[in-house]
N, C-alpha and C positions, 0 to 999 in steps of 0.2 A: 026655346030650347035648345038642352048644352050637347056638344056633338058628341058621338064615340069616338073615343082614341082608337089610334091603331096602336096593335099591342107593343112597338117602342116608345108609344108615351105620344105620337104628334098626332094633329087631329089629322081628320080624312083632306080636309082643306087644306092643310098645310103645304105649303108648296117642295118640292123636292130641293135636297141642300146644293151647295153651287159652290165654283172653284173658291169666289169669296168666303164663304161661309167655314170654306178647309181653313182658310189661311186664316180667318179670326181664331177659330179653336184653334190650331196648331201656333198659333202666334208667331207667324211666317209669312213671306211676303208671298202674292199669289203667282209671282214668277216662279218663285223654291216650289207650291204647289204645282204648277203646270209641269217644270223638270222632273217630279219624282212621278208623275204619272203619264210622263215617255220616256220613263225608263231609270229615272234616277240618276241620270250623270249629273256631274259636278256639285251634287248635294253635300252635304256632311251626314254623317252618321245618325245626329242628334235628330237633326232637321227632319227626314225623314222616317226616324219611328215617329216621330210629333204628328208627321202627316197622317202615317198609315196610322194612327190609335185616331185620329180627325174622323176620317174614311172608317173605320168599324164605329166609333160613337155615331156621326150622322147618318149611318148608312148612303155612303153617297156611290152612286152608283155610274158608270163611265160611260157620256153616249161615244159609244163607240163608230157609227155613223158622221156625226159631229167632227169625232179628232181625227177621223180619214181624211175628211174635207181639208182640214186644214193643214195636217202634216202630208196629206200625198203618200199615204201610205194604207195597207191593207188591215193592219192593226191585227193581226195574226198569224204565225209561222207553223212550218208541217214539221213534224217528226215521221222523218221518209227511211221506209226497213225495206231494203232491196234486198229482198227475200223470199220464197215461196212461203204462201201462205199459210201453207200447215206448218210450218219450221217455227215463225211467229208466232203462233197459237200452243207448238209443246213445250217451246223454247223459253222457263221462267224469267229469263235475266231481260228478254226485252219487253216484259210484264212490268218489271221490277224498275227500269229505266224510265217507260213509260209514265209511272204512277211519278217519278224522280223529277221528270223534266215537266211534266204537267203543273207541281205542286211550287218546284223553280220558278216557271214563270209565271205562274199565280199571284206571287209578288208582286209582281211588273203589271199586273192588268193585262197580260197576254193570254189571249185563248191558246190553243196548240189542238190542230187537225193531222188524225192520225191518216197516213198514205201507203201502201204497197206498190212496190214495185221492184217482182222479183221476175217478172216473165218482160219478154220484147213488150205484148200486146198492152200491158199494163204502162212501161216508158211511153208508148206511144200516146197513149190516153192522157198521159200527167204532162209531158212535155209542155205542150201550152199554154196550159195551165198555171206552170212555171212561168214558161216565157211571159206573161200577160201578165206577171206579179200580185197573182190573186192573193201572197204572203207575202211575208215581208223578209223570210228567211228560213233556210232549213236547216234541221240536225239531222245528220245522216248517218244512218245506222247499218252494220254489215259490209264493211268496204273491201270487198275480193278484188284484187289484182284485175285491173282494168275496167272499175267499174265504169260504164259508159255516163251513169248520171252525176258525178263528179263533172264530166268535160261537160254536160247539158246545162248545169247547176251555172256555170264559169260562162259559158255562150249567152245565158240567162241574165248575168250580171245578177245573181242572186247570194247574197251574203250566204257561206252554211259553215258547219264545224262538222268533223267526223269522227265520229267515235271510236279509237284507233287509229293509227297512224296507216295510213294509203301507201299502201308498197307502190313501186314504180312512179311514183310522182314527186318530182324536183322541183316543182315551183312552189311557191310559198302557200300552203293549202292550212286552213285551220283544223286540228285535231287534239282532246284530251285521249287521253290514255292511262291506261293501269299498266305499272311497270311490269309487263309479263315473261320478261324475260329474268328478271331477277325472284320474280313470285317464282318460278319453276327450279329456279335455283336453291333457293330456300324449301322449298320442297324435298328436292334431293337430296341436298344435306341433310334433313331432319330423317330420310329412308334409310341413307348411307351410314347416319352413326348410329343408327336401330340396330348396325348387325346384317342389311338386308346388301347385297353382291347382285343379283341377276335379277337387275330393275326394268321392267319392260315400259315401255310408253305406248299409250295410243295417243298420238298427236290428234290436233285439229289440222283442217284443209289446208295445203300448203300456197294458197291463195290468198290468205288472209292472213293480221296482224298475228293475232294471237297464237294460230297453227305454226307462223313461222317462229316464233319468239321462242315458247315453250319451247319446243323441240330443240334451239340452239341453249338454253339453260339445264336440260336433262343433259344432253354430250357433255356442254363444258364440264357440270361437275363429275361424270364418270372419270372424263380425264384428269383433272384436277385431285381425283382420290384413288389414281391408276387403274381404274376397273376397265378393261379392255369394249369399246364397244363391239357389240354384237349386232348387225344391221337386221337379223331375225329376231330382235327383241322391238322393235319399231314398227307399229302400225298405222296408218291412217284415217281417220274418221273423220265423219263431217258433223258433230257436235249433237247427233240424233243418236235416242238412246239406242234405238237399233243399229246404229255401225257401230257401238260401243261393244254391245251382246258379240258382233258378227266379230269384230277385231279381235274382241277375248279369246274367242275361238281359235280364229289364227292363230294366237300367240299361242293360246296351251298347245297344239299340234306342234307348233314348230318347235317351239319350246317347253316342254313340260316341266324341269327343273327350277323355273323362274320362281321368284319368293317374293314379288313386290308388283305393281305397274301403278305407275305413276298415268294419270287419266285428265287429258287437256280441257276437259269439262265434268260440272258435276252429274249432266246429265248421260253421259256416253259413260259414266263410272258407273253410274244406274244400271245401264244394260250390262256392264262388266260383271257387275254382283249378281244377275241374275245367270249368266251363262259361268259364272264361278260356282257357284251353287249348285246347279242342273249338274257338275261335273262331278258334286260330290266333296268340293273341298271345303275347309275350313277358311275365314276371315276373323281375326288377321292370321292366325296361325300356320296356315300353309303357305297364303299370299295375302301380304297387306293391299291394301288399296288406297290411294289417293286419288282427289280431285281439286279440281279448278273454280271457282266463282263462290261457293258460301252462299249458292242459291237454296231456297226452299228447300231442294229435292234432298240438299246434304243432310237434314236433320228429318224428314219423312223416309229415309233409305234404313234397313237394317245389314247389319250393324249402322248407324252413324258416322258420317261420311269425315275422316280428317279430309282438308282440303285448304287453299290457298284464297283470301276472303279479298274479294275485290271492291271497292270503297264505292259501291254504288251514288250514294248519296251526292259523293262530292265530286262523282262524273259529273252527273245529273248538272249539280249545282254548275260547275265548271262552263261546261257546255253551254247550260242557258245565260251565264254571264257574256262567254264570248261572243256569241250568236247577238246578244245586242249591244255588245260594243261594237260589232261588225256595223249592223244596221244604223247604230251612231255614226260610224265613218271611221273608224279605229282599221285597222291591218289585222292580218293573220295573225295567230298566235298557238304555241303549242305547251300544251300543260302535261307531264307526265305525274302519274299519282303512285304512290308508296302500296304494298298488299301486305297480305299480315298471316300467317301460320294459325292457321284452328286445329287443335288435337280432339281426334274424337277416336268411337272404338276400333275404326277399321284398319286403321297403323299405327 
């Protein structure tokens, strides 16, 4: 009696593929296969591609439990968000980064677990988890000045990489960041070259790197163009839609003659658009509105947002690579990535 083959063509009784099978299929040594499975260090791109192709063809599945016994590692890393959960689920940037990091780590067969630590109670719960090294490293998001999680991770001896430059830290801390300051300068140059002069800004929190650097870029370009800086044209939000709406109300009340607003996130810009519309003003005729991020919000609003695009894929990939390198024994590193102006109908 003939066995019924599986959909991939193998008989049910056939054993699962092993590292030896992968090596034979890829035409490399078993040691090379092992290094690919453990993160790809000291492996040529050609060998990495050959092993990955063999994995797909043979349907190889890593035995994480067995690998952990050999490597003394958990085999997973954490995506740690030090923000309130309501902020996590409102801001599309977190979901974009979560997807990007998941995909980047999947190339190395490393699972990612999502953990939130936006409150003191949450931090108390997860510190023992990290101290016991139930993960091999941490991708840390929302690094407010004085973020206690950085110190906890350092004490636990866990490798970690921050998204954005940690403020107030002078030691060697790995981070990946978009060039917030230059992105803000690019947007302000665009608005000023368009003839706008009474340009307000809704800045991000001043205990975050993006909040600080984008405000610095705003002020620098005003100065370079000889435009007097008016403190009444600055409002500070918290990256939420509601804060964007509230800050826009403040700005219109204080300076009704403003002709543009540079907003430090697309989500806050969405709130600002709502307020401008309720005031009976036209965008961009009366007030040009510019955002930052190029998140899905930018094309969901009307008019669609002129904004600064952050390189989300490169940020995710760089953070994953840095973290795996640290887990493998390398030191801290810094990556600053360029941003891009995206012109749409709002400015």
